[in-house]
N, C-alpha and C positions, 0 to 999 in steps of 0.2 A: 448456566454453564456454556451455552452456545455463544454468548457474547465474548466470553473469555477465550474460547477456542478460536473464534473468528479473529480476534485481535492477535493471538499468537500466530495464526496462519498468515495474516497480513504482514506481520513483522518478519516472519520467515521468508515470505515471498520477496520482500524488498531486500533482505540480506542476501538471498540467493541471486538476486539480480545485481549484486555488487554495488548496491546503492545508486543504480542508474535510474533516471526518470522512467516511469511506466505509465502507459495509457490505462484508462479504466478497463478496456477490453483485455489488455495484457495481464492486469491484476486478476481479472475474472478467470481468464484461461489458466493462469499459473496456480491460483489458489483453489479453483474448483467451486467457488461460492457463486450463487446466483446474484443477479443484479440488486434485488431488494435489500437483503441484509448487507451486501457489500457496500452499496452507496451509503447506507446509514453508518456503517463502521468507518468508512473513509472520511465522512464528514466529522464524526466524533474524534477520530485520530488527528484530523486537521485542527479541530477546535482545541484539542489538548496540546497542540504544538509539536506533535510527533511527525506530521506530514505537512508539506506545502504543496499547493497545486496552482496551475495556471492553464489558461486556454492556449492552445497552440494550433496554428494553421501550417500544416506541412506542405500541402499542395493546393493550388487554387481550385482544382476540380473535386477535391474531397472536403467533406464537412469538417469544421474544426472539432477538436476533441480535448478533453481534460487530461493533463499529465500530472502525475503525483510523484513526489520525491521525498524521501525520508530526510528529516532535519537532523542537525547535530544532536539535539535533545532526543530524537527518536532513535538514533543510532546508539547513543549512550544507554538509553532505557532498554533497548533490545539486547544489547550486550550483557546487561545486568539481569534482565528478566528471563531470557531464554536459557534453558539448560543446554549443555553441550549437544545432547541428542536433538533437542528442538531446533538448535541453530544450524543443523546439517541441511 
């Protein structure tokens, strides 16, 4: 059940972000999940085609970080899978 709850939480997180790209840290902060299960879920959602990711360098003085964005397939799935209450 935890995997399903995590997937729903991640879909909600991206929908609340209005489908804007999110760093791993932003996803972690917004969802409340710790790094271990979060990374596994992000990789699984990316493998299923629900998310896309890329490395991004925003500033030369900061380390690069991974940025995730929901795909069209992810948005379609989230719209169908989340109940109105879950989508809030």
